[in-house]
C-alpha positions, 0 to 999 in steps of 0.5 A, a space after each residue: 147412467 147404467 153400468 156393468 161389471 168389466 167381467 161378465 161370464 157367459 159372453 161372446 165379445 166384438 169390438 166395434 169402433 164407432 164414430 167416437 168411441 170403442 164399443 164391445 158388443 157382449 152377446 149374453 149366453 148365460 143368465 147369471 143368479 145376481 142382479 147384474 142386468 138389473 141396468 140393462 132390464 130398468 133401461 129397456 122399461 124406461 125405453 118402453 115407458 118413453 115409447 108409443 107402448 106407454 100406456 101399457 102396464 110393465 110387468 117387471 117379473 116378466 121382462 126377468 123371466 122373458 129375458 133369462 128365456 131368450 139368453 137360453 135360447 140358441 133362436 134368440 140373441 141377447 147383446 149389450 153394447 158397452 165402453 168399459 163399465 158404461 152401458 150404450 145400448 142392447 139389441 135383441 133379435 131372433 132367428 125363426 121360420 115361418 108356418 109357410 117355409 123351412 126357410 129361416 129369416 131374422 128380426 130385430 125384437 128390441 133395439 136402443 141406445 142410452 139417450 145421452 150417446 145417441 149420435 155415436 154409431 151404437 145404433 149402426 154397431 148394433 144392427 151391424 151385430 144383429 144382421 151378422 149374428 142372423 146369418 150366422 144363424 142361417 138367415 137369408 132375410 132380416 127384418 129391421 123395424 121402428 115401431 117405438 116412436 124414438 129415435 124414427 128418423 135416426 133407424 130410418 137412416 141407418 137402415 138406408 145407410 145398410 141398404 136395407 129397403 121398405 117392405 112394409 108399413 103398420 098401423 094400429 088401432 085400439 080394440 
């Protein structure tokens, strides 16, 4: 089980009450010089290894570099869900303006919940935080998707419960 220090610098905190526990959503706003986020990276990498993307080679240095860049960007969200020192899950999202409009859109990049804690409302709390964040950033629409093959049914239930509608389908093929 991934753990984090109770005190985190460079964070904005929000508290949500899930089905069975209190959840702190911590928006990370600065990357520390120590390795306190290494459990987050390891859990995210493990999720990728268990997902539809398992054939891709994992580059931990690139993962750390991207996390550092995302935390530094005002257009990216990196937030952790925790209870005390226990990491429950995380959300990465962003806001962007497509090439064809000046309007701002939001999207999830990665949401995961510790597999041992699924079904406790953590995913819902993370999606709600993402939608609140993208709204604060000016997005009129936020795209939420599931493509990893992990927790697909749970994600669809969350999307439907939140009133989101299906917008597109994604197909993949080897090239």
